[in-house]
PAMARNU-963928 format. One record per residue (C-alpha): residue in three letters; x, y, z. Coordinates in Angstrom, 1 decimal. Layout:
BEGIN
residu; X; Y; Z
ALA; X; Y; Z .
...
This chain:
BEGIN
residu; X; Y; Z
MET; 0.1; -0.1; 0.0 .
ALA; 1.3; 3.4; -0.9 .
ASP; 2.4; 5.9; 1.8 .
LEU; -0.6; 8.2; 2.4 .
GLU; 1.6; 11.3; 2.3 .
SER; 3.1; 10.2; -1.0 .
ASP; -0.1; 9.2; -2.8 .
PRO; -1.1; 12.1; -5.1 .
ALA; -4.9; 11.4; -4.8 .
ASN; -4.6; 11.4; -0.9 .
ARG; -2.5; 14.6; -0.8 .
VAL; -4.9; 16.5; -3.0 .
ARG; -7.9; 15.2; -1.1 .
LEU; -6.3; 16.4; 2.2 .
LEU; -5.5; 19.8; 0.7 .
ALA; -9.0; 20.1; -0.5 .
GLN; -10.3; 19.2; 3.1 .
SER; -8.3; 22.1; 4.5 .
PHE; -10.7; 24.4; 2.8 .
PRO; -14.2; 24.4; 4.6 .
SER; -16.2; 25.2; 1.4 .
LEU; -15.2; 21.8; -0.1 .
TRP; -15.9; 19.6; 3.1 .
ASN; -19.0; 18.2; 1.5 .
ALA; -18.2; 18.8; -2.2 .
PRO; -18.7; 15.9; -4.5 .
GLY; -15.3; 14.5; -5.8 .
ILE; -13.4; 15.2; -2.6 .
ARG; -14.0; 11.8; -0.7 .
PRO; -13.0; 9.7; -2.6 .
TRP; -11.0; 12.0; -4.8 .
ASP; -12.3; 12.2; -8.4 .
ALA; -11.2; 15.3; -10.3 .
LEU; -13.9; 14.9; -13.0 .
THR; -16.7; 14.8; -10.3 .
LEU; -15.4; 18.0; -8.6 .
ASP; -15.1; 19.7; -12.0 .
ALA; -18.7; 18.7; -12.9 .
TRP; -20.1; 20.0; -9.6 .
ALA; -18.0; 23.1; -9.8 .
SER; -19.2; 23.9; -13.4 .
SER; -22.9; 23.0; -12.6 .
GLY; -23.9; 26.3; -11.4 .
THR; -24.7; 25.1; -7.8 .
ALA; -21.3; 26.1; -6.3 .
SER; -21.0; 29.4; -4.7 .
HIS; -18.4; 31.8; -6.1 .
GLY; -16.0; 31.0; -3.3 .
GLU; -16.6; 27.2; -3.8 .
LEU; -15.8; 27.7; -7.5 .
CYS; -12.6; 29.5; -6.8 .
THR; -11.6; 26.8; -4.4 .
ALA; -12.4; 23.9; -6.7 .
ARG; -10.5; 25.7; -9.5 .
PHE; -7.5; 25.9; -7.2 .
ILE; -7.6; 22.2; -6.2 .
LEU; -8.0; 21.2; -9.7 .
ALA; -5.0; 23.4; -10.7 .
VAL; -2.9; 21.6; -8.2 .
TRP; -4.1; 18.3; -9.5 .
ASP; -3.5; 19.2; -13.1 .
SER; -2.4; 22.7; -13.9 .
ASP; -2.5; 22.0; -17.6 .
GLY; -6.1; 20.5; -17.5 .
GLU; -8.8; 21.9; -19.5 .
TRP; -11.2; 22.1; -16.7 .
ARG; -15.0; 22.9; -17.5 .
CYS; -15.2; 25.1; -14.3 .
GLY; -12.5; 27.3; -15.6 .
LYS; -8.9; 28.3; -14.7 .
PHE; -7.8; 29.4; -11.2 .
ASP; -7.3; 33.1; -10.7 .
VAL; -5.4; 33.7; -7.5 .
MET; -6.3; 37.4; -7.3 .
ASN; -10.0; 36.6; -7.6 .
ALA; -9.8; 33.9; -5.0 .
LEU; -7.9; 36.0; -2.6 .
ARG; -10.6; 38.6; -2.9 .
VAL; -13.5; 36.2; -2.3 .
TRP; -12.0; 33.8; 0.3 .
ASP; -12.3; 34.4; 4.1 .
ASP; -9.3; 34.2; 6.4 .
ILE; -9.6; 30.4; 7.0 .
HIS; -9.5; 29.7; 3.1 .
ARG; -6.8; 32.3; 2.6 .
GLN; -4.7; 30.6; 5.3 .
ALA; -5.3; 27.2; 3.8 .
PHE; -3.9; 28.7; 0.4 .
ILE; -1.0; 30.3; 2.2 .
ASN; 0.0; 27.0; 3.9 .
TRP; 0.1; 25.3; 0.5 .
ALA; 1.9; 28.3; -1.1 .
THR; 4.6; 28.4; 1.6 .
ASP; 5.8; 24.9; 0.3 .
PRO; 3.8; 24.2; -2.9 .
TRP; 3.6; 20.9; -4.5 .
TRP; 1.6; 19.6; -7.5 .
ALA; 0.0; 16.1; -7.7 .
């Protein structure tokens, strides 16, 4: 069995769970990028949830053509609350990609 910290799907799931707006989002548990993308692009996600999903999908595959759109850090920082900004800063302090 793969080490949980080195498994890309587990790492991105844990990152996503550090953002409260994604705690109950489809595609997080278990990790499924296409399910998260479908939810984020469905029109049911709030603007903050959409920004967060875009960020997580960019970490998963920054070259992906996600239906929900590209991550815009300035837009996200404007929309996110302190908890979400801190989760992003924690990742950005030592960034990694899946």
